[in-house]
C-alpha positions, 0 to 999 in steps of 0.5 A, a space after each residue: 500499499 502506498 500513497 498514491 494507491 490511496 489517493 486512488 481509491 479517494 478517485 474511486 469513490 469520487 466517481 462511483 466507478 472504477 473505469 471512470 476513476 481510471 479514465 481520469 486517473 490516465 490507468 487503465 482499468 485492469 491495473 486500478 482494479 488490481 491495486 484496490 484488490 491488493 488493498 483489501 488484501 493487505 487491509 483484510 476489508 472489502 473497501 468497495 461493493 460492485 454492482 451494475 452501474 459501478 461501485 460504493 464504499 462498504 462501511 468498514 470502506 467508508 471508514 478506511 477512506 475517511 483515513 485515507 483522506 486525512 493522510 492525504 490532506 497531511 501531506 498536501 500540508 506538508 507541501 504547503 508549508 514548504 513550496 512557497 516560492 516568492 518567484 511564482 503566484 499559486 492561486 486556485 479559487 471559485 467564486 460567484 459572479 460578484 464585482 467586488 470579489 474581482 475587484 479583490 482579485 484585481 487588488 491582490 495581483 497589483 500587490 507586491 509585484 505579483 504580475 512579474 512572478 511566475 503565474 499559475 493562477 484559476 479563477 472561475 466563477 460559477 454557483 454556489 453548489 458547483 463551488 461546493 462540488 469543486 472544492 470537495 473534490 479538490 479542483 479548487 483549493 478555496 471556494 466563495 459561497 452566496 447564499 440566502 441568509 434564510 438558506 444559512 442551515 441548508 448550506 451548512 448542512 451540505 458544508 458539514 456532509 462534505 466535511 469542508 471548512 467555512 468562514 463567513 465574509 460578508 452579510 449584504 443585501 441586494 442592491 440595484 445596479 442602474 445606469 445615469 441615464 435611468 429614469 429611476 436614478 434620482 428616485 426611492 425606488 420601490 418594487 413596482 417601480 420595477 415592473 417596466 423595466 427589464 431585469 438583467 439577471 446572472 441566471 443564479 441569482 433569483 430576488 424576483 420570484 414573480 418570474 411571469 410578471 416583469 421583463 427579464 433576461 438572462 445574461 451569464 456574460 458580465 461585459 453585455 450585462 454592463 453594455 446593456 445598462 449604458 445603452 438601455 437605459 430602462 435596465 437594472 440589474 440586482 447587485 451585491 455591494 459594488 466599488 465605487 471605482 466601479 460605479 464611477 467608471 461605468 456611469 452606473 448608480 446603486 439603489 436600495 429598494 425600498 420595500 424589498 430586503 432579502 440578505 444574503 451572505 458569502 463564506 470563504 470555503 476549503 477542504 478540511 485539513 487544507 492549510 491556506 498557502 501565502 498567496 491565499 492569505 494575501 488573497 483573503 486580506 485583499 478580499 477582506 479590504 475591499 468588503 471593509 469598502 463596499 460596506 
């Protein structure tokens, strides 16, 4: 039994299939099956039950895999302790579509001559469920999840089930983003005022429940969202608080809705046992600095 083989077992559990795990690991299926059999014989337990749709861990197998994950995490811990390189910049993060987070990322790149270093950056925008799965699967080291405060217990259950560490970053109410040419710019805004406007939706954040009673467009690309806001005055977006610099650059106005307040919350997540690198810590510091600016 060796360390690499433990990682193989974890992949089999993840994909619930020996053949799929073998494809992901770039080894042939008979070789992977042989490794599993050898480990089962050495540990004197049956780790996986085979069935026609794949494999699932046995009770003893789940215990074994839980310990295997801890060993892998400890090895990762040792690597992170000694792999900080002043000439390299490593960051791997999965986040919601949010201007304050992207602003923090830009500020992070600008600090300490980071752009002069060898870059290894992975900045991915997606929804909270995908972020949780990506961090759990090890595809991203860090994640930021966003959800309504009222759904907090639901997400905590998922995070605890996946054994992920979570730290609150920011609680806020969604606000209304409009251009300086929007007729609502100088008015107090109520929900009824939005019925004559077109909502530009991120696609994965739903503020208004009456989808059939108001005009909206699902737009997933941020650049065209901002362009539409500027070119079509009667459009708006629900957004998290934004940096003043970005509002000024785009001639945008941020307004509160007088009769619609739904608190959302952002959490930083990472795998239990994962040790934050110096780069991770620097990014989190930039993130918290920007949060203080937009509060």
